[in-house]
C-alpha positions in Angstrom: -1.0 7.4 25.8 2.7 7.7 26.9 2.6 6.1 30.3 5.6 3.8 29.6 7.3 6.9 27.9 7.0 8.9 31.0 8.3 6.0 33.1 11.2 5.6 30.9 11.8 9.5 31.0 12.1 9.1 34.7 14.9 6.7 34.3 16.8 9.1 32.0 16.5 11.9 34.5 19.0 10.0 36.6 21.5 11.4 34.1 23.9 8.4 34.1 25.2 6.1 31.4 23.7 3.1 33.1 20.4 4.7 33.3 20.5 5.6 29.7 21.3 2.1 28.6 18.6 0.7 30.9 16.0 3.2 29.4 16.9 2.3 25.8 17.0 -1.4 26.5 13.5 -1.4 28.0 12.2 0.9 25.3 13.5 -1.3 22.6 12.2 -4.5 24.0 8.7 -3.1 24.9 8.2 -1.2 21.8 9.2 -4.1 19.5 8.5 -6.8 22.1 5.5 -8.9 20.9 6.5 -8.8 17.4 10.2 -9.4 17.7 10.0 -11.8 20.6 7.4 -13.9 18.7 9.8 -14.1 15.8 12.6 -15.1 18.1 10.6 -17.7 19.8 9.5 -19.3 16.4 13.1 -19.4 15.3 14.1 -21.0 18.5 11.3 -23.6 18.1 12.5 -24.2 14.5 16.1 -24.7 15.5 15.2 -26.9 18.6 12.7 -29.0 16.7 14.6 -29.5 13.5 16.5 -32.5 14.6 13.5 -34.1 16.5 11.2 -34.4 13.5 11.5 -37.5 11.4 10.0 -35.4 8.5 10.8 -31.7 8.4 7.5 -31.2 6.6 5.7 -31.1 9.9 7.9 -28.3 11.2 7.5 -26.3 8.1 3.7 -26.9 8.3 3.6 -25.3 11.8 6.0 -22.5 11.0 3.9 -21.5 7.8 0.7 -21.7 9.8 2.0 -19.4 12.4 3.3 -16.9 9.8 -0.3 -16.7 8.4 -1.8 -16.5 11.8 0.4 -13.5 12.7 -0.2 -11.8 9.2 -4.0 -12.3 9.1 -4.6 -11.5 12.8 -2.6 -8.2 12.3 -4.5 -7.2 9.1 -7.9 -8.1 10.7 -7.4 -6.2 13.9 -5.3 -3.3 12.4 -8.4 -0.9 12.1 -9.8 -1.8 15.4 -6.4 -1.3 17.0 -6.3 2.5 16.1 -10.1 3.0 17.0 -9.8 1.5 20.4 -6.5 3.2 21.1 -8.0 6.5 20.3 -11.1 5.9 22.4 -9.0 4.9 25.4 -6.7 7.9 24.9 -9.7 10.2 25.0 -11.0 8.7 28.2 -7.7 8.9 29.9 -7.5 12.6 28.8 -11.0 13.2 30.2 -9.8 11.5 33.4 -12.6 8.9 32.9 -10.7 5.9 33.8 -13.8 3.9 34.8 -15.0 4.1 31.2 -11.9 2.3 29.9 -12.4 -1.3 31.0 -15.9 -2.1 30.1 -15.7 -0.6 26.6 -12.3 -2.4 26.1 -13.8 -5.6 27.1 -16.8 -5.0 24.8 -14.4 -4.3 21.9 -12.3 -7.5 22.7 -15.5 -9.6 22.7 -16.7 -8.3 19.4 -13.2 -8.8 18.0 -13.1 -12.3 19.2 -16.6 -13.0 17.8 -15.8 -11.7 14.3 -12.4 -13.3 14.3 -14.0 -16.7 15.3 -16.6 -16.3 12.5 -13.8 -15.9 9.9 -11.6 -18.5 11.4 -14.0 -21.3 11.5 -14.5 -21.8 7.8 -10.9 -20.9 7.1 -9.4 -23.6 9.3 -11.8 -26.1 7.9 -11.1 -25.3 4.3 -7.3 -24.5 4.5 -6.1 -27.6 6.3 -7.8 -30.6 4.7 -4.9 -32.9 5.5 -4.8 -32.0 9.2 -6.5 -33.4 12.3 -9.4 -31.9 14.0 -7.1 -31.0 16.9 -4.8 -29.0 14.9 -7.7 -27.2 13.2 -9.2 -26.4 16.6 -5.9 -25.2 18.0 -5.4 -23.0 15.0 -8.9 -21.6 15.5 -8.0 -20.6 19.1 -4.7 -19.2 18.1 -6.1 -16.8 15.7 -8.7 -15.5 18.2 -6.0 -15.2 20.7 -3.8 -13.2 18.5 -6.5 -10.9 17.2 -7.4 -9.9 20.9 -3.8 -9.8 22.0 -2.7 -7.2 19.5 -5.5 -4.8 20.9 -4.5 -5.5 24.5 -0.7 -4.9 23.7 -1.5 -1.4 22.3 -3.3 -0.4 25.6 -0.2 -1.2 27.5 1.4 2.1 26.6 -0.9 3.8 29.2 0.6 1.7 32.0 3.8 2.7 33.8 4.8 -0.7 35.0 7.2 -1.5 32.2 9.3 -4.1 34.2 6.2 -6.3 34.8 5.1 -5.9 31.1 8.5 -7.0 29.8 8.7 -9.9 32.3 5.2 -11.1 31.2 6.4 -11.1 27.6 9.5 -13.0 28.3 7.7 -15.4 30.4 5.1 -16.0 27.7 7.5 -16.6 24.8 9.8 -18.6 27.0 6.7 -20.8 27.8 6.2 -21.2 24.0 9.8 -22.5 23.6 9.8 -24.8 26.8 6.5 -26.3 25.9 7.6 -26.8 22.3 10.6 -28.9 23.5 8.2 -31.0 25.5 5.5 -31.5 22.9 7.6 -31.8 19.8 7.0 -35.5 19.8 3.3 -34.8 19.0 4.3 -33.1 15.7 2.6 -29.9 14.4 -0.3 -30.3 16.9 2.1 -30.4 19.9 3.9 -27.2 18.6 0.6 -25.4 18.0 -0.5 -26.3 21.6 2.7 -24.6 22.9 2.0 -21.7 20.7 -1.6 -21.2 21.9 -0.6 -21.7 25.6 2.2 -19.1 25.6 0.2 -16.4 23.8 -2.8 -17.3 25.9 -0.7 -16.7 29.0 0.4 -13.3 27.7 -3.1 -12.3 26.8 -4.6 -12.9 30.2 -1.6 -11.7 32.2 -1.9 -8.4 30.2 -5.6 -8.3 30.8 -5.1 -8.6 34.4 -2.6 -5.7 34.4 -5.1 -3.5 32.5 -8.0 -4.4 35.0 -5.8 -3.4 37.9 -4.9 -0.2 36.1 -8.6 0.8 35.1 -10.9 -0.5 37.7 -14.6 -0.3 37.0 -17.9 -1.5 38.4 -19.2 -2.5 35.0 -17.8 -5.3 32.7 -19.4 -4.1 29.4 -20.4 -0.9 27.8 -21.3 0.3 24.2 -19.9 3.8 24.1 -16.9 2.5 22.0 -19.3 1.6 19.2 -21.2 4.9 19.1 -20.8 6.8 15.8 -18.9 9.8 17.4 -16.3 7.4 18.8 -15.8 5.3 15.6 -13.4 7.2 13.5 -13.7 5.5 10.2 -10.5 7.2 8.9 -8.6 5.5 11.8 -10.2 2.2 11.1 -9.2 2.2 7.5 -5.8 3.6 8.2 -4.9 0.6 10.4 -6.4 -1.8 8.0 -4.6 -0.2 4.9 -1.3 0.2 6.8 -1.0 -3.4 7.8 -2.1 -4.6 4.3 0.9 -2.4 3.1 3.3 -4.1 5.6 2.3 -7.5 4.3 1.6 -6.7 0.6 5.0 -7.9 -0.7 4.8 -11.0 1.3 1.5 -11.8 -0.1 2.7 -11.3 -3.6 5.7 -13.6 -3.0 3.4 -16.2 -1.4 0.8 -16.3 -4.2 3.1 -16.1 -7.1 3.6 -19.7 -8.3 7.1 -18.8 -9.6 8.3 -17.8 -6.0 6.4 -20.0 -3.8 5.0 -23.5 -3.1 2.2 -25.2 -1.2 3.6 -26.1 2.2 0.8 -26.2 4.7 -2.5 -27.4 3.4 -3.7 -24.9 0.9 -1.3 -22.2 2.4 1.8 -21.2 0.4 5.2 -19.9 1.4 8.1 -18.4 -0.4 11.4 -20.0 0.8 13.4 -17.4 -1.2 11.7 -14.4 0.3 10.4 -15.3 3.8 13.6 -16.2 5.8 15.5 -12.9 4.9 12.5 -10.6 5.6 11.7 -12.1 9.0 15.4 -12.1 10.0 15.6 -8.5 9.0 12.7 -7.5 11.3 14.9 -8.6 14.2 17.2 -5.6 13.5 14.5 -3.0 14.4 15.0 -3.1 18.1 17.6 -0.3 18.3 15.5 1.9 16.1 12.3 1.2 17.9 14.1 2.0 21.2 14.9 5.5 20.0 11.4 5.7 18.5 9.7 5.1 22.0 12.0 7.3 24.0 12.1 10.2 21.5 8.4 10.2 20.5 6.4 8.6 23.2 8.3 10.4 25.9 10.1 13.6 24.4 7.7 14.5 21.6 4.7 13.6 23.7 5.8 16.2 26.3 6.5 18.9 23.8 3.2 18.4 22.2 1.3 18.6 25.5 3.3 21.8 26.3 2.1 23.4 23.0 -1.5 22.7 23.5 -1.5 23.5 27.1 -0.2 27.0 26.2 -3.1 27.3 23.8 -5.7 26.3 26.4 -4.1 28.7 28.9 -4.3 31.5 26.3 -0.7 32.1 26.4 0.9 34.9 24.3 1.9 34.2 20.7 5.6 34.2 21.4 5.1 31.6 24.1 3.2 29.4 21.5 5.9 29.8 18.9 8.5 28.8 21.6 6.5 25.6 22.4 6.0 24.8 18.7 9.7 25.2 18.1 10.4 22.7 20.9 8.1 20.4 19.3 9.6 20.7 15.9 13.0 20.2 17.3 11.9 17.0 19.1 10.6 15.7 15.9 13.6 16.6 14.0 16.0 15.2 16.6 13.9 12.1 17.1 14.0 11.2 13.3 17.7 12.1 13.0 18.5 9.7 16.0 16.4 6.9 14.6 18.2 7.4 11.3 21.7 7.3 12.8 21.0 4.5 15.2 19.3 2.2 12.7 22.0 3.1 10.1 24.8 2.0 12.4 23.0 -1.1 13.3 22.5 -2.1 9.7 26.2 -1.2 8.8 27.5 -3.4 11.6 25.3 -6.2 10.6 26.3 -6.0 7.0 29.8 -6.8 8.1 28.6 -9.9 9.9 25.7 -11.1 7.7 27.5 -14.2 6.3 28.7 -15.2 9.8 25.2 -14.7 11.2 23.6 -16.8 8.4 26.2 -19.5 9.0 25.5 -19.6 12.8 21.8 -20.0 12.0 22.5 -22.8 9.6 21.0 -20.8 6.8 22.4 -20.7 3.1 24.8 -17.8 2.4 22.8 -17.3 -0.9 20.3 -15.3 1.3 23.0 -12.7 2.1 22.2 -10.1 -0.5 18.4 -10.1 0.1 18.8 -10.0 3.8 21.0 -6.9 3.5 18.2 -5.3 1.2 15.5 -6.2 3.6 17.5 -4.7 6.6 17.7 -1.4 4.8 14.0 -1.5 4.1 13.0 -2.4 7.7 15.3 0.3 9.0 13.6 3.0 6.9 10.1 1.5 8.0 11.1 2.6 11.6 11.4 6.2 10.4 8.0 5.8 8.5 6.4 4.6 11.6 7.7 7.7 13.4 6.2 9.9 10.7 2.9 8.2 11.1 3.0 8.7 14.9 3.5 12.4 14.5 0.3 12.6 12.2 -1.6 10.6 14.9 -0.5 13.1 17.5 -1.5 16.0 15.4 -4.9 14.3 14.6 -4.1 14.4 10.9 -6.2 11.3 10.1 -6.8 12.1 6.5 -3.1 12.5 5.8 -2.2 9.4 7.7 -4.8 7.3 5.6 -3.4 8.8 2.4 0.2 8.0 3.5 -1.0 4.4 4.3 -2.6 4.1 0.9 0.5 5.3 -0.7 2.6 2.7 1.0 0.1 -0.1 0.1 0.0 1.0 -3.5 3.6 1.5 -4.0 4.5 -1.7 -2.3 2.2 -3.7 -4.6 3.4 -1.9 -7.7 7.1 -2.1 -7.0 7.1 -5.6 -5.8 5.3 -6.7 -9.0 7.9 -5.0 -11.0 10.7 -6.6 -9.1 9.1 -10.0 -9.6 9.1 -9.5 -13.4 12.9 -9.0 -13.2 15.5 -11.5 -12.1 15.8 -12.7 -8.5 18.5 -10.1 -7.8 15.9 -7.4 -7.6 13.8 -9.3 -5.0 13.2 -7.0 -2.0 13.9 -3.8 -3.7 10.1 -3.3 -4.3 9.6 -3.1 -0.5 12.6 -0.9 0.0 11.4 1.6 -2.7 7.9 1.6 -1.4 8.8 2.3 2.3 11.4 5.0 1.1 8.9 6.7 -1.1 6.3 6.8 1.7 8.8 8.0 4.2 10.0 10.8 2.1 6.5 12.0 1.2 5.5 11.7 4.9 8.5 13.8 6.0 7.6 16.5 3.5 4.0 16.3 4.8 4.8 16.9 8.4 7.2 19.5 7.6 4.5 21.5 5.8 2.0 20.7 8.7 4.3 21.9 11.4 5.2 25.1 9.6 1.5 26.1 9.4 0.6 24.7 12.9 -0.5 27.9 14.4 -2.6 29.0 11.4 -4.4 25.6 11.2 -5.0 25.4 14.9 -6.7 28.7 15.3 -8.2 29.3 11.8 -9.2 25.8 10.4 -10.2 24.2 13.7 -12.0 27.0 15.4 
């Protein structure tokens, strides 16, 4: 599903420096948009609201609640994200566009129902000290995010990247503006702004998808049929997102590194700030990721399998395979170079950046460690992307499991040591997973012709 990738490739075909910068800027913002822009909007809300609260505890309550909303919604919807994306990709490949919308709406409805059933008792139990309004808004926010993550993934099939970017900017801008207006109402006002902005993004994106995939029906059940529900994909999404958040969970629920800050929810002041700031540094790497894999690699991949379907000679197949291998190698190398340069430059300005944000310089070391880990994570995502393209679901699940297990193990070990080792558990886990993944795709690509013809019939 590389609609945006193809659109960006058309920009690159202009072959000018301006076009190249434009393509990478769009790619970076679109590929990392919802996650990065949400972090930026939350940071802006925090900075703007800090001096307007008589008690900072209200602001902290809101920020911690939003963090848990993001985390839990991504984990809960992670498996459905991959299953639905695969279903839509298959329908697009079959040129069965009318089948996309009704099945997508059915999947969204079920996701909203399940997330609502989970959220209802949770908001009642977790926030005993908050008003019914705050609990209701948190309930709506959770359902909105669970469905939004599904809709965002389907945007890769659309070519109107400018409109998508404008919707994201408008939605998160709305969060910030409404927060300024509603800050006097405390955590309830900020949560209302959060729900309003994300609700706008959700329905605006839904409108774009309805336009792109018109259909006479609004509901269908094909997406729930056994032949379309790939359990390996479901568990891969679930385990992968658990792996992403495992180190955060361990720091949140360790009494030595956390405290209760929002009802029964806990946060880790020593760990949370650096890791979320570090995630803002992924934009350059994600830009290369989208351009090189969703555009370049996707084209080479299609060329290889088109040659197979057209019964081309073996030498032609080997030529297309070599082009595909080169695109993977070049893409990973470019991600590594761009993200390394980004991290090195930010290393120089880390202290100044923290000072500008009004954050203690004691976070400098941990922020640098987290930036390295997040940079390697972009390479890991590229590896996972290649496995998904090659339909190596078992290997993708195994790699996700390795990431989850190693992140838990190494983070627990780092917590037993002194605070100077905090963050290294995440870095070691993502590094181990990336190295194993690179070795894995190297072996798969070497034997691609054999496995294509002999093992898959």
